[in-house]
C-alpha positions as CSV (number, residue, x, y, z in Angstrom):
1,X,-4.6,9.5,9.6
2,X,-3.3,8.3,6.2
3,X,-0.4,8.9,3.6
4,X,1.2,7.2,0.7
5,X,5.3,7.5,-0.1
6,X,7.9,5.9,-2.4
7,X,10.2,4.5,-0.6
8,X,12.4,6.2,-1.7
9,X,11.4,10.0,-1.1
10,X,13.0,10.7,2.2
11,X,11.8,9.9,5.6
12,X,9.8,12.6,7.8
13,X,8.7,12.8,11.1
14,X,5.4,13.3,10.4
15,X,5.6,10.0,8.5
16,X,4.3,8.4,12.1
17,X,4.1,4.6,11.2
18,X,6.0,3.2,8.4
19,X,4.4,0.4,6.5
20,X,5.6,-1.2,2.9
21,X,2.8,-2.1,1.3
22,X,4.9,-4.2,-1.1
23,X,4.4,-8.1,-2.1
24,X,7.7,-8.0,-3.4
25,X,11.5,-5.7,-1.9
26,X,11.5,-2.6,-4.0
27,X,15.3,-3.0,-5.6
28,X,18.2,-1.0,-4.0
29,X,16.5,0.0,-0.9
30,X,18.4,-1.7,2.4
31,X,15.8,-2.1,5.0
32,X,17.2,0.2,7.5
33,X,17.2,3.2,4.8
34,X,12.7,2.6,5.5
35,X,12.7,3.1,8.7
36,X,9.7,0.4,8.8
37,X,7.3,-0.1,11.5
38,X,6.5,-3.4,9.2
39,X,6.3,-5.2,5.8
40,X,2.6,-5.6,5.4
41,X,2.9,-7.8,2.2
42,X,-1.0,-8.9,3.3
43,X,-2.3,-5.4,2.3
44,X,-1.0,-5.7,-1.9
45,X,-2.7,-7.2,-4.3
46,X,-2.2,-10.4,-5.2
47,X,0.5,-11.9,-7.2
48,X,-1.8,-13.1,-10.4
49,X,-3.4,-9.7,-10.1
50,X,0.2,-7.6,-10.4
51,X,1.2,-9.6,-13.4
52,X,-1.9,-9.4,-15.0
53,X,-2.2,-5.6,-14.7
54,X,1.8,-5.1,-15.4
55,X,1.7,-7.6,-18.5
56,X,-1.8,-5.3,-20.0
57,X,-4.1,-8.1,-19.9
58,X,-6.2,-5.9,-17.5
59,X,-6.9,-2.2,-17.4
60,X,-6.6,-0.1,-14.7
61,X,-10.2,0.4,-13.7
62,X,-10.7,-3.4,-13.7
63,X,-7.4,-3.2,-11.9
64,X,-8.8,-1.6,-9.1
65,X,-12.4,-3.2,-8.7
66,X,-10.5,-6.8,-8.6
67,X,-8.0,-5.3,-5.7
68,X,-10.9,-3.5,-4.0
69,X,-12.9,-6.5,-3.6
70,X,-9.6,-9.0,-2.1
71,X,-9.5,-5.9,0.4
72,X,-12.6,-6.5,1.3
73,X,-12.7,-10.8,1.0
74,X,-9.8,-10.1,3.5
75,X,-11.0,-7.3,6.2
76,X,-8.4,-9.0,9.1
77,X,-5.2,-8.2,6.5
78,X,-6.1,-4.6,7.2
79,X,-8.6,-3.8,10.2
80,X,-5.2,-2.9,12.3
81,X,-3.5,-0.3,9.8
82,X,-6.9,1.5,10.2
83,X,-7.2,0.5,13.8
84,X,-3.8,2.7,14.1
85,X,-4.9,5.8,11.9
86,X,-7.4,6.5,14.2
87,X,-4.8,7.9,16.9
88,X,-1.8,7.9,14.8
89,X,-0.2,8.9,11.7
90,X,0.2,5.6,8.8
91,X,2.4,6.0,6.2
92,X,2.4,2.8,3.4
93,X,5.8,2.9,1.5
94,X,5.5,1.8,-2.1
95,X,8.0,1.3,-4.8
96,X,5.9,2.1,-7.8
97,X,7.5,4.2,-10.5
98,X,3.5,5.6,-11.6
99,X,2.8,8.2,-9.3
100,X,-0.8,8.3,-10.9
101,X,-1.9,4.6,-10.9
102,X,-0.7,2.3,-8.6
103,X,-2.0,-0.2,-5.9
104,X,-0.6,2.2,-2.8
105,X,-3.2,4.8,-3.9
106,X,-6.0,2.6,-4.6
107,X,-5.3,1.4,-0.9
108,X,-5.0,4.5,0.2
109,X,-8.6,5.5,-0.8
110,X,-10.3,1.8,0.8
111,X,-8.4,2.6,4.0
112,X,-9.6,6.4,4.1
113,X,-12.9,5.0,3.8
114,X,-13.2,2.8,6.2
115,X,-12.3,5.3,8.5
116,X,-14.9,6.6,8.1
């Protein structure tokens, strides 16, 4: 199982293996507060893609398409997380403010499709 939470949400026993999937460390959060198994920077969108989206130079739809393209181009970056999710709960942690449109949602959906 793969689930998504914000780094500001409380830790729960049902979280299983917790991985931060942001390229930048979240502001105001101490490492020990997150109870992480790892920081998976390699799963985050590239700096260039992230900056283009946040600057409004590309649409949400274009961001999603390009991000999925980045993920498809590097299966070695995500394969171990899919393998882990076949046997345990994996929680992806993000610091995004927007709960409706964020890279964590795209990543979670992409990884869930790999489980099938």
